[in-house]
C-alpha positions in Angstrom: 0.2 0.2 0.0 2.8 2.3 0.7 4.6 1.5 -2.3 1.4 2.3 -4.2 0.6 5.6 -2.7 4.4 6.4 -3.4 3.9 6.0 -6.9 0.2 8.2 -7.0 2.3 10.9 -5.3 5.1 10.7 -7.8 2.9 10.8 -10.5 0.8 14.2 -8.9 4.2 15.6 -8.0 5.1 15.2 -11.5 1.9 16.6 -12.9 1.9 19.9 -11.1 5.9 20.4 -11.7 5.1 20.6 -15.4 5.6 23.9 -16.8 2.5 26.3 -17.0 2.6 26.1 -20.7 2.4 22.2 -21.1 -1.0 21.3 -21.8 -2.6 17.9 -21.2 -4.2 16.6 -24.7 -7.2 14.0 -24.3 -9.5 13.2 -26.8 -12.7 15.4 -27.1 -16.0 13.6 -25.9 -17.7 15.5 -29.0 -14.5 16.2 -31.4 -15.2 18.8 -33.8 -16.2 18.0 -37.4 -16.4 19.9 -40.9 -18.3 19.0 -44.1 -18.3 20.9 -47.3 -20.2 20.2 -50.6 -20.3 22.3 -53.6 -23.2 22.4 -55.6 -22.9 24.0 -59.0 -21.2 27.2 -58.3 -22.5 27.2 -54.4 -20.3 26.1 -51.8 -22.1 24.7 -48.5 -20.4 24.0 -45.3 -21.5 23.0 -42.0 -18.8 23.2 -38.8 -20.3 21.4 -35.6 -19.2 19.0 -32.7 -20.3 15.3 -32.9 -21.5 13.6 -29.8 -21.7 9.9 -29.5 -24.4 7.5 -28.5 -22.3 5.9 -25.8 -25.5 3.5 -24.8 -28.0 6.4 -24.2 -31.4 6.5 -25.4 -31.1 9.6 -27.5 -34.7 10.8 -28.6 -37.0 12.0 -26.0 -34.3 11.6 -23.3 -31.0 12.7 -24.0 -32.3 15.4 -26.5 -35.8 16.2 -25.0 -39.0 16.2 -27.1 -40.6 19.6 -27.7 -37.1 21.7 -26.8 -35.1 23.9 -28.9 -31.7 21.8 -29.3 -28.6 23.0 -30.3 -27.9 20.3 -32.9 -24.7 18.8 -31.9 -22.5 19.5 -29.0 -20.2 22.3 -27.4 -20.5 25.7 -29.5 -22.9 26.4 -32.1 -23.5 24.5 -34.8 -23.1 26.5 -38.4 -23.8 26.2 -41.6 -22.5 28.8 -44.4 -23.8 29.4 -47.9 -21.4 31.1 -50.5 -24.6 32.1 -52.7 -28.4 32.6 -52.0 -30.1 29.4 -51.9 -33.4 27.6 -50.6 -33.2 25.5 -47.7 -36.5 23.4 -47.6 -38.0 25.6 -50.0 -37.2 28.7 -48.1 -35.3 31.4 -49.3 -32.0 32.1 -47.4 -29.2 34.7 -48.5 -25.6 34.0 -48.7 -24.0 33.7 -45.1 -23.6 31.7 -42.1 -26.2 30.6 -39.5 -26.7 29.0 -36.7 -28.3 25.3 -37.2 -30.8 24.5 -34.4 -33.7 22.4 -34.4 -36.9 21.4 -32.4 -37.5 17.5 -32.3 -40.8 15.7 -31.7 -41.2 11.9 -32.4 -43.1 12.4 -35.4 -41.9 15.8 -36.8 -38.7 18.1 -36.3 -38.4 21.5 -37.2 -35.0 22.8 -38.3 -34.1 26.2 -38.0 -31.6 28.6 -39.3 -30.9 31.3 -37.1 -28.7 34.8 -37.4 -27.2 34.4 -33.6 -24.2 32.4 -34.3 -23.3 32.8 -30.6 -26.0 30.9 -29.0 -24.5 28.3 -26.9 -21.1 28.3 -24.9 -22.1 31.2 -22.7 -23.6 33.3 -25.7 -27.2 34.7 -26.4 -30.1 32.5 -25.8 -32.3 31.4 -28.8 -34.7 33.9 -30.0 -37.4 33.2 -32.6 -37.1 36.5 -34.2 -33.6 36.0 -35.4 -34.9 32.9 -37.6 -33.8 32.8 -41.0 -35.9 29.9 -41.9 -37.8 27.1 -40.5 -38.3 24.0 -42.0 -40.8 20.9 -41.0 -39.1 17.6 -41.5 -40.3 13.9 -41.2 -37.5 12.0 -39.7 -36.8 8.4 -41.0 -34.8 5.5 -40.3 -31.1 4.9 -40.8 -28.3 2.5 -40.3 -27.1 3.0 -36.6 -24.2 5.6 -36.3 -22.5 6.2 -33.1 -21.6 9.4 -33.6 -23.8 12.5 -34.6 -22.8 13.1 -38.3 -24.1 15.8 -40.8 -23.4 14.7 -44.9 -24.5 15.7 -48.0 -26.7 13.1 -50.2 -28.0 13.1 -53.8 -26.0 16.0 -55.0 -26.7 17.4 -58.8 -25.6 20.7 -60.3 -28.7 22.5 -58.8 -29.3 20.7 -55.4 -28.4 18.2 -52.6 -29.8 17.2 -49.5 -28.1 18.0 -45.8 -28.6 15.1 -43.7 -28.1 14.7 -40.3 -27.6 10.9 -38.7 -27.4 9.7 -35.2 -28.5 6.6 -33.4 -30.8 4.9 -36.1 -32.4 8.2 -37.1 -31.9 10.5 -40.4 -33.2 14.2 -40.9 -33.0 15.2 -44.4 -33.5 18.9 -45.6 -33.3 19.5 -49.3 -30.8 23.0 -50.3 -31.3 24.4 -53.9 -29.4 27.1 -55.9 -30.0 28.5 -59.0 -26.5 27.3 -60.9 -28.0 28.7 -64.3 -28.3 32.0 -63.2 -24.9 32.4 -61.4 -23.3 30.5 -64.4 -25.0 33.2 -66.8 -24.2 36.0 -64.9 -20.3 34.8 -64.4 -20.5 34.8 -68.4 -21.8 38.1 -68.6 -19.2 39.5 -66.4 -16.5 37.8 -68.4 -17.4 39.0 -71.6 -18.1 42.7 -70.1 -14.7 42.7 -69.0 -13.0 40.8 -72.1 -13.0 44.0 -73.6 -10.7 45.7 -71.3 -8.3 43.1 -71.0 -7.9 42.8 -74.6 -7.3 46.5 -74.7 -4.6 46.4 -71.9 -3.0 43.5 -73.7 -3.1 45.8 -76.7 -1.2 48.7 -74.7 1.0 46.3 -73.6 2.2 44.5 -76.5 2.6 48.2 -78.4 4.7 49.5 -75.3 6.8 46.3 -74.7 7.6 44.2 -77.8 6.3 47.3 -80.4 4.4 44.6 -82.3 2.0 47.1 -83.4 0.0 44.4 -86.0 -0.4 42.1 -83.2 -1.3 45.1 -80.7 -4.0 46.3 -83.5 -5.3 43.0 -83.6 -6.0 42.6 -79.7 -7.7 46.4 -80.1 -9.9 45.1 -82.7 -11.0 42.1 -80.4 -11.6 44.4 -78.0 -13.9 46.9 -80.0 -15.7 44.0 -81.5 -16.9 43.2 -78.2 -17.8 46.8 -77.0 -16.5 50.2 -78.1 -15.5 52.0 -75.2 -13.5 55.3 -75.0 -10.6 53.6 -73.5 -10.3 50.9 -76.2 -10.6 53.4 -79.1 -8.1 55.5 -77.6 -5.6 52.4 -77.4 -6.3 51.8 -81.2 -5.8 55.6 -81.8 -2.3 55.9 -80.2 -1.2 52.7 -81.7 -2.0 54.0 -85.1 -0.6 57.1 -84.8 2.8 55.1 -83.8 2.6 53.8 -87.1 2.2 57.2 -88.5 -1.5 56.6 -89.5 -2.6 59.5 -88.0 -5.7 60.3 -90.1 -7.2 57.0 -89.0 -5.6 57.5 -85.7 -7.5 61.0 -85.4 -10.8 59.1 -86.1 -10.6 56.7 -83.3 -9.4 59.6 -81.2 -12.6 61.7 -81.8 -14.7 58.3 -80.8 -13.0 58.2 -77.6 -13.6 61.9 -76.9 -17.1 61.6 -77.6 -17.6 58.3 -75.5 -15.5 59.7 -72.8 -17.7 62.9 -72.2 -20.4 60.6 -70.5 -17.9 58.9 -68.5 -16.9 60.5 -65.1 -13.9 58.3 -65.2 -12.4 59.8 -68.4 -9.2 59.8 -67.2 -7.4 60.3 -70.4 -9.5 63.4 -71.2 -6.3 65.7 -71.4 -4.3 63.3 -73.4 -7.1 62.5 -76.1 -7.5 66.4 -76.2 -4.2 67.2 -77.1 -3.6 64.4 -79.7 -6.9 65.7 -81.3 -5.0 68.9 -81.7 -1.4 67.7 -82.4 -2.7 65.0 -85.4 -5.2 67.7 -87.1 -4.2 67.8 -90.5 -1.4 64.9 -90.5 -2.1 61.9 -92.9 
């Protein structure tokens, strides 16, 4: 007995003598987890803590029926959407939200709430901060020891956010308008292409002095959209090749279009060129 007590004391002394900065690292009872799914152009991710069953009765006991549940453990379970979605048919703007739920024996209410600090000493749940409330009928699933979020049945436009724990599964459909976002990206690329080509024309003219290639980029830019900037770039390149009469036509167009643009930052340069090139062939 004395020998055993001596070992215990030695262990206690060893632990207490550790530097203050040393941390005893042990497995978390409810380890952190994260799952992400891209749906078309929209990213959806869930950050949560994953409790275990540990032989306990879950529904109606560990997780009481009819009460707001954090839908996980430890800190607030959060879901993030990179673009607007519909969550169970309810419109939800892009952003990050708390997931809470109200389980009952036959139906769950799954809630997205704006308050991200609901647990761990944060604010109490308030229904006025809800962004969406969805009614879901739970179904049976293969036994899962740790609570898990996962995505299933994912297509280009939609997915299912599933919560599984024990032998229960709760699923909420999430949809996004991928076609709308893709079309917007295409339009942005087209709208921006004229400027990229104009800048390419200017760069080639300034560096390699390959005016033929530079004029080709300028023409491609103008074919997409006629703007004072690309008209001026072409005018400048033409002038460098000695084609002043043609250059002045494009400079005049640049001047006319520039009068409608508050950001006509080459105004003085274009005005000077129109004077300098007057009468030149």
